[in-house]
C-alpha positions as CSV (number, residue, x, y, z in Angstrom):
1,M,-95.8,-47.1,310.0
2,A,-95.6,-48.4,313.6
3,Q,-92.8,-50.1,315.4
4,I,-94.3,-53.3,316.9
5,I,-92.7,-55.8,319.3
6,V,-94.2,-59.3,319.5
7,L,-93.3,-61.4,322.5
8,G,-93.7,-65.0,321.7
9,G,-93.3,-64.1,318.0
10,T,-92.4,-67.7,317.0
11,G,-95.6,-69.3,318.4
12,Y,-98.9,-69.8,316.7
13,A,-100.6,-66.5,317.4
14,G,-97.4,-64.6,317.5
15,R,-96.1,-65.7,314.1
16,H,-99.4,-64.8,312.5
17,I,-99.3,-61.3,314.1
18,V,-95.7,-60.8,312.9
19,A,-96.7,-61.8,309.4
20,E,-99.7,-59.6,309.3
21,A,-97.9,-56.6,310.7
22,V,-95.0,-57.0,308.2
23,S,-97.4,-57.3,305.3
24,R,-98.8,-53.9,306.2
25,G,-95.4,-52.3,306.2
26,H,-94.9,-52.0,310.0
27,G,-91.5,-52.4,311.6
28,V,-91.7,-55.7,313.5
29,V,-89.3,-57.2,316.1
30,A,-90.2,-60.7,317.2
31,I,-88.8,-61.7,320.6
32,S,-88.7,-65.3,321.7
33,R,-86.5,-67.6,323.8
34,S,-85.7,-69.8,320.7
35,A,-84.6,-69.0,317.2
36,P,-87.5,-69.2,314.6
37,S,-87.7,-72.4,312.6
38,D,-89.7,-70.5,309.9
39,P,-88.9,-66.8,310.1
40,V,-91.2,-64.2,308.5
41,A,-89.3,-62.3,305.8
42,G,-89.0,-58.6,306.8
43,A,-89.2,-59.2,310.5
44,A,-86.3,-58.9,312.9
45,Y,-85.8,-61.6,315.5
46,V,-84.2,-61.2,318.9
47,Q,-83.7,-64.0,321.4
48,G,-84.9,-62.9,324.9
49,S,-87.3,-63.7,327.7
50,A,-89.9,-61.7,329.6
51,L,-88.6,-63.5,332.6
52,E,-85.5,-61.4,332.3
53,P,-86.9,-57.9,331.8
54,E,-83.6,-56.2,331.8
55,T,-82.9,-57.8,328.4
56,L,-86.1,-56.3,326.9
57,A,-85.8,-52.7,328.0
58,S,-83.7,-51.7,325.0
59,A,-85.9,-53.6,322.6
60,F,-89.0,-51.8,323.9
61,A,-87.4,-48.3,323.5
62,G,-89.3,-46.4,320.9
63,A,-91.9,-49.1,320.3
64,D,-95.4,-48.0,319.5
65,A,-96.9,-51.3,320.6
66,V,-95.9,-54.4,322.4
67,V,-98.0,-57.5,321.9
68,S,-97.7,-60.4,324.3
69,A,-98.5,-63.7,322.7
70,L,-96.8,-65.8,325.4
71,S,-98.3,-69.2,326.1
72,P,-98.3,-70.8,329.6
73,R,-96.7,-74.0,328.4
74,G,-93.4,-75.7,328.9
75,D,-91.2,-73.9,331.3
76,M,-93.6,-71.0,331.2
77,T,-96.5,-73.1,332.5
78,D,-96.4,-71.5,335.9
79,R,-94.5,-68.3,335.1
80,A,-96.6,-66.6,332.4
81,L,-98.1,-64.1,334.9
82,E,-94.7,-63.3,336.2
83,A,-93.6,-62.6,332.6
84,L,-96.6,-60.3,332.0
85,A,-96.0,-58.4,335.2
86,N,-92.5,-57.8,334.1
87,V,-93.7,-56.4,330.7
88,I,-96.3,-54.2,332.5
89,G,-93.5,-52.9,334.7
90,L,-91.4,-51.9,331.7
91,L,-94.3,-50.2,329.9
92,D,-96.3,-48.5,332.7
93,G,-96.0,-44.8,332.4
94,T,-94.8,-44.9,328.7
95,E,-96.7,-44.1,325.5
96,T,-96.3,-47.7,324.2
97,R,-99.5,-49.6,324.0
98,L,-99.6,-53.2,325.4
99,G,-101.7,-55.8,323.7
100,V,-102.2,-59.2,325.3
101,V,-103.5,-62.3,323.6
102,G,-105.8,-64.2,325.9
103,G,-107.9,-67.3,325.5
104,A,-111.6,-67.9,324.9
105,G,-112.2,-69.2,328.4
106,G,-112.6,-65.7,329.9
107,S,-115.2,-64.6,327.3
108,L,-118.8,-64.3,328.4
109,V,-121.3,-66.6,326.7
110,A,-124.0,-64.0,327.0
111,P,-124.1,-60.3,328.0
112,G,-123.5,-60.1,331.7
113,G,-122.1,-63.6,331.9
114,P,-121.4,-66.4,332.7
115,R,-118.0,-67.1,331.3
116,L,-117.2,-69.9,328.9
117,F,-114.8,-71.1,331.6
118,D,-117.8,-71.7,333.9
119,Q,-119.7,-73.8,331.3
120,D,-118.3,-77.4,331.5
121,F,-114.9,-76.2,330.3
122,P,-112.5,-79.0,329.3
123,E,-110.3,-79.9,332.2
124,E,-107.2,-80.2,330.1
125,Y,-107.5,-76.5,329.0
126,K,-108.4,-75.0,332.4
127,H,-104.9,-74.1,333.4
128,E,-104.3,-72.0,330.3
129,A,-107.7,-70.5,330.6
130,Q,-107.1,-69.5,334.2
131,V,-103.8,-67.8,333.2
132,G,-105.7,-65.8,330.6
133,I,-108.3,-64.8,333.2
134,D,-105.7,-63.8,335.7
135,S,-103.8,-61.9,333.0
136,L,-106.8,-59.8,332.3
137,A,-107.2,-59.1,336.0
138,L,-103.6,-58.1,336.2
139,L,-104.2,-55.5,333.5
140,E,-107.4,-54.2,335.1
141,Q,-105.5,-53.6,338.3
142,T,-103.1,-51.2,336.6
143,D,-103.7,-47.4,336.7
144,G,-104.2,-45.1,333.8
145,G,-100.4,-45.0,333.1
146,L,-100.7,-48.0,330.9
147,D,-102.7,-48.1,327.7
148,W,-103.6,-51.8,327.1
149,F,-106.0,-54.0,325.2
150,F,-106.8,-57.7,325.7
151,I,-108.1,-59.9,322.9
152,H,-110.0,-63.2,323.3
153,P,-109.9,-65.5,320.2
154,A,-112.9,-67.6,319.3
155,E,-113.5,-71.0,321.0
156,V,-111.9,-72.9,318.1
157,F,-108.5,-71.3,317.5
158,G,-105.1,-73.0,317.0
159,P,-102.9,-74.9,314.6
160,W,-105.3,-77.8,314.6
161,A,-107.9,-75.5,312.9
162,E,-105.7,-73.2,310.9
163,G,-108.3,-71.8,308.5
164,E,-107.6,-69.1,305.9
165,R,-107.1,-65.4,305.8
166,T,-110.3,-63.7,304.8
167,G,-109.6,-60.3,306.2
168,N,-113.0,-60.5,308.0
169,Y,-114.0,-60.9,311.7
170,R,-116.6,-59.7,314.1
171,D,-115.9,-57.9,317.4
172,G,-118.1,-59.2,320.1
173,G,-117.2,-56.9,323.0
174,D,-116.8,-59.2,326.0
175,V,-119.1,-61.9,324.6
176,L,-117.9,-64.9,322.7
177,V,-118.5,-64.6,319.0
178,R,-120.6,-67.4,317.4
179,D,-121.8,-67.7,313.8
180,A,-125.4,-68.5,312.8
181,D,-124.8,-72.2,313.4
182,G,-123.5,-71.6,316.9
183,K,-119.9,-72.3,315.9
184,S,-117.2,-70.1,317.4
185,F,-114.1,-70.1,315.2
186,I,-111.4,-67.8,313.8
187,S,-108.3,-68.6,311.7
188,G,-104.9,-67.7,312.9
189,A,-104.5,-65.2,310.1
190,D,-107.7,-63.4,310.7
191,F,-107.0,-63.2,314.5
192,A,-103.8,-61.4,313.5
193,V,-105.8,-59.1,311.3
194,A,-107.9,-58.1,314.3
195,V,-104.8,-57.5,316.5
196,V,-103.1,-55.3,313.9
197,D,-106.3,-53.5,313.2
198,E,-106.5,-52.6,316.9
199,I,-102.9,-51.3,316.9
200,E,-103.7,-49.2,313.9
201,Q,-107.2,-48.0,314.9
202,G,-107.1,-47.9,318.7
203,N,-110.7,-48.8,319.2
204,H,-110.2,-50.4,322.7
205,H,-108.3,-48.6,325.4
206,R,-107.8,-50.4,328.7
207,D,-110.5,-52.8,327.6
208,R,-110.9,-56.3,326.3
209,F,-112.7,-57.6,323.2
210,T,-113.5,-60.9,321.5
211,V,-113.2,-61.8,317.9
212,G,-114.7,-64.5,315.7
213,Y,-116.7,-65.0,312.5
């Protein structure tokens, strides 16, 4: 059983990750700035912010993995990278793995590129996509003292397209995963399956990967 911390554990991706990890018997602490409106039974909840790293140090102590599922929205719109830098600073040089939930925009559409972001990407989602791209760059700039993984969901991913838990997904490496009809989709629950699988199996070290059906 692993001890897993989920930052942004009350958000869409975060809550699914919390639920999946609890269902597998892991110890889970969800950290968010607000109290959960729909807490997952079996998870512990702590109010805190990655913008105040001194409040997170004790929570991180002894953790096997920290997953950042923070979204660059609201008052975090322009501070998500600052928050991630704080988390990196706390975990660098420790044995705790860091997983970061990104967006689909940084995924490649074919081996070698280009990125989805560079293919007529919707203007209204560009800021969030750029934050994801910059977050990956921030991780890649770290030295070997931090064991991290970065996971891109499929193109269609969010509460507007919830889907179901099937327990299945495909790992596309750095290329966006599409099905036989060209659709790129993954449910929130199966995205969480991929995240917790990575924590348990450790298939990607200091690397990114995409998931979809």
